[in-house]
N, C-alpha and C positions, 0 to 999 in steps of 0.2 A: 323745490329750492336746490340750487347747485352752489357749491363753494367754488370761488374763483380766486385768482391772484389778487391780493389787496390792491385797491386803487382809491384815489381821492375824488370826491365830487368836485368838478371845476367851479361850482357855485359857492359852496360853504366849506369845502375841504374836508368834509366828514369822510372817514375811512369806511369803505365797503369791501366785504370779502364774500358776498353771496349775491346771487341773482335768482329771479323767479319770473317765468314767462306768464303772460296774460292768459293765454289759452292752454299752455303747456308748462307746468311748473318745472319740468326737467330740461327745458330747452336752454341751450347756451346762446348768448347774444352773438350776433354777427354784424359786420359793417352795415350801417344804415338803420339798425334797430334803435328805437327810442327807449329811454329810461327815465324814470321819475325818482329823484332822490327822496329817500324816506325821511330825511332830516330837514330839508329846505324846500322840497317840492319843485325844484327847478327841473326843466326838461332838458335832457342831454341826448346826444346821438353817439353811438359807438362808431369809432373810426377803424379802418382796415388794420391798423397796428395794435388794436386792442385798447387804445386810450379812448377817452370820452371828451366831447366838446359840448359847450352850451349850444342848444338849438336856437337858430334865429327864429323870431316870432312867425315869419311867413313860411317856415318849414314844418311847423307843428300842425298835424291834422286835427280836426275838431274833436274826435274822440279822445285823443291824448291830451289836448288842451283842457277838456272837461275833467278828465281824471286828475290832472295836476291842480286845477282850480278848486276842486272839491276835496283834495287831499287834506287830512287833518293838520298837516304842518304848513298849509298854504296861506297862512294868515298874513298876507301882504308881502311875503318874501319870494314868491314864485317868479316875479319879474315878467309875468305874462299880462298882455292886454286882455282883460276879460270882456 
């Protein structure tokens, strides 16, 4: 896990100040990387300026979709088509 500049989830506005990579917990996010909010399970994409935006349904690869859909907080709030 890495600490980063605090930012808000564009879905639920929860404040995040840490990231963890899927295969590498020390990896820092880069433009185009996906993220799943720990609070609302919405899928976001990192932008080049370091902000995040909500991923369009057709942008989300199946493995990321599955992770978001099975996330403990995904009880109907993830806005994904399952």
